[in-house]
C-alpha positions in Angstrom: 86.7 138.1 156.9 90.3 136.8 155.6 90.4 134.6 152.4 92.3 131.9 154.5 89.5 131.5 156.8 86.7 131.7 154.2 88.5 128.8 152.3 88.8 126.9 155.5 84.8 127.4 156.2 84.0 126.1 152.6 86.2 123.2 153.1 84.5 122.4 156.2 81.3 122.9 154.9 82.2 120.7 151.9 83.3 117.9 154.5 80.2 118.1 156.7 77.6 117.4 153.5 79.8 114.7 152.4 80.1 113.1 156.0 76.5 113.7 156.3 75.7 112.3 152.8 77.4 109.2 153.5 76.0 108.5 156.8 72.5 109.0 155.1 73.3 106.8 152.5 74.9 103.8 153.9 72.1 103.9 156.2 68.7 104.6 154.1 70.0 104.0 150.9 70.6 106.8 147.5 67.0 106.8 146.5 65.4 107.5 149.9 67.3 110.3 150.8 66.6 113.8 149.5 68.7 116.9 149.4 66.9 118.8 152.2 67.5 115.6 154.7 71.4 116.2 153.7 71.5 119.7 154.2 69.6 119.4 157.6 72.2 117.0 158.8 75.0 119.0 157.5 73.6 122.2 159.2 73.8 124.1 155.8 71.5 125.8 153.4 70.7 124.0 149.8 72.7 127.0 148.2 75.8 126.2 150.3 75.1 122.5 149.0 74.9 123.9 145.4 78.3 125.6 145.8 80.1 122.6 146.0 78.0 120.0 144.3 75.8 120.5 141.1 73.3 117.5 142.3 72.5 114.6 144.3 74.4 112.3 142.1 77.7 114.4 142.3 77.5 114.4 146.0 77.0 110.7 145.5 80.2 110.2 143.6 82.4 111.7 145.6 81.0 109.7 148.6 81.5 106.6 146.6 85.2 107.7 145.7 85.8 108.0 149.4 84.1 104.5 150.2 86.4 102.9 147.4 89.6 104.8 148.5 88.9 103.8 152.1 88.7 99.8 151.0 91.5 100.0 148.5 93.6 101.7 151.3 92.6 98.6 153.5 93.3 96.3 151.3 96.7 97.6 150.2 97.6 98.0 153.7 96.7 94.2 154.8 98.4 92.9 151.7 101.8 95.1 152.3 102.1 93.2 155.4 102.6 90.2 153.8 106.3 89.0 152.2 105.6 86.9 149.5 103.5 88.3 146.4 101.1 85.2 146.6 100.1 85.8 150.4 99.7 89.6 149.4 97.2 88.1 146.2 95.4 86.0 149.0 95.1 88.2 152.0 94.3 91.1 149.6 91.4 89.1 148.2 90.4 87.9 151.7 90.4 91.7 152.8 88.0 92.8 150.1 85.6 90.1 151.0 85.6 91.3 154.6 85.3 95.1 153.6 82.3 94.4 151.8 80.8 92.6 154.6 80.3 95.9 156.3 76.6 97.2 155.5 77.6 100.6 154.9 80.0 99.6 152.5 77.7 97.0 150.9 74.9 99.8 150.1 77.3 102.6 148.6 79.8 100.7 146.8 77.9 97.4 145.5 74.3 98.1 145.7 73.6 102.0 145.0 77.0 103.0 143.4 76.2 100.6 139.9 72.8 102.1 139.8 73.3 105.6 140.9 76.5 106.6 138.4 75.8 103.3 135.8 78.0 100.3 135.3 80.7 101.9 133.1 81.4 104.3 135.7 81.3 102.6 138.7 83.6 99.8 137.1 85.7 102.7 136.1 86.1 104.0 139.7 86.5 100.1 141.0 89.6 99.7 138.2 91.0 103.0 139.4 91.1 101.6 143.1 90.9 98.0 144.2 91.1 96.8 140.5 94.5 98.6 140.0 95.9 96.5 143.1 94.8 93.3 141.9 96.2 94.1 138.6 99.4 94.7 140.1 99.7 92.0 142.1 98.7 89.5 139.2 101.3 91.2 136.9 104.2 90.5 139.5 102.8 86.8 140.0 102.9 86.3 136.3 106.3 87.8 136.0 107.4 85.5 138.8 106.1 82.6 137.5 103.6 81.8 139.9 101.1 81.9 138.1 101.4 81.0 134.0 102.1 83.5 131.6 98.7 85.4 130.2 97.2 88.6 129.7 96.7 90.2 133.2 93.6 92.6 131.7 90.8 89.5 131.3 92.5 87.5 134.5 91.6 91.0 136.8 88.4 91.3 135.3 87.5 87.5 135.8 88.7 87.7 139.4 87.0 91.2 140.1 84.0 90.0 138.7 83.7 86.8 141.0 84.7 88.9 144.2 82.1 91.7 143.4 79.5 88.7 143.0 80.7 86.9 146.1 80.4 90.5 147.9 76.8 91.0 146.5 75.7 87.5 147.5 77.0 88.0 151.3 75.2 91.5 151.2 72.0 89.3 151.0 73.1 86.7 153.5 72.2 86.2 157.0 74.4 83.4 158.1 77.7 84.5 159.6 78.9 81.1 158.5 79.1 82.6 154.8 82.0 84.8 154.4 84.1 81.7 155.8 82.5 79.6 153.0 83.1 82.5 150.3 86.8 83.0 151.6 87.4 79.4 151.4 85.9 79.1 147.6 87.6 82.4 147.0 91.3 80.5 148.0 90.6 77.4 146.4 89.6 79.1 142.9 93.1 81.4 143.3 95.2 78.2 144.1 93.8 76.5 140.9 95.6 79.5 139.0 99.1 78.6 140.6 101.7 76.5 139.0 102.0 73.5 140.8 
């Protein structure tokens, strides 16, 4: 078998493992999913899984990275569609809250992510995706004078923490009106930052 075909088959196996793991982790939760279920769903052997991933936690990390990247891309696309930096901040934050109401995203990103990988690693991954976009737009708003001059890093962490907490609250909510209420509260919080 030519080398190119083998490489393609390995990549297809890896994709199947990630796809099926994501489906299982998002519906059942990390703790309820065993490697046997993953390999059965992907139609591969445990040996194939271990060829690509050293552990279930490593596989979960790849799934989490994928989910975080998708959410960050959605937020960026929503924000980039707006002209002003201020509107980019508002719609980007709203997009994050909206994305976090997806049960699959909640389970992987907000519930299992910190529990499986630990708070420090989860936070580092979050900062590299959505947190980076938030810091960038805040820096622009400070440079423009829309927000008073201040260090960007603490402001980014405060807003990110507030939004993550709101997302966790929404994850436990059964009232569809809570998303609108959380978005309105977040908008009021952000408006308080704005230079009059």
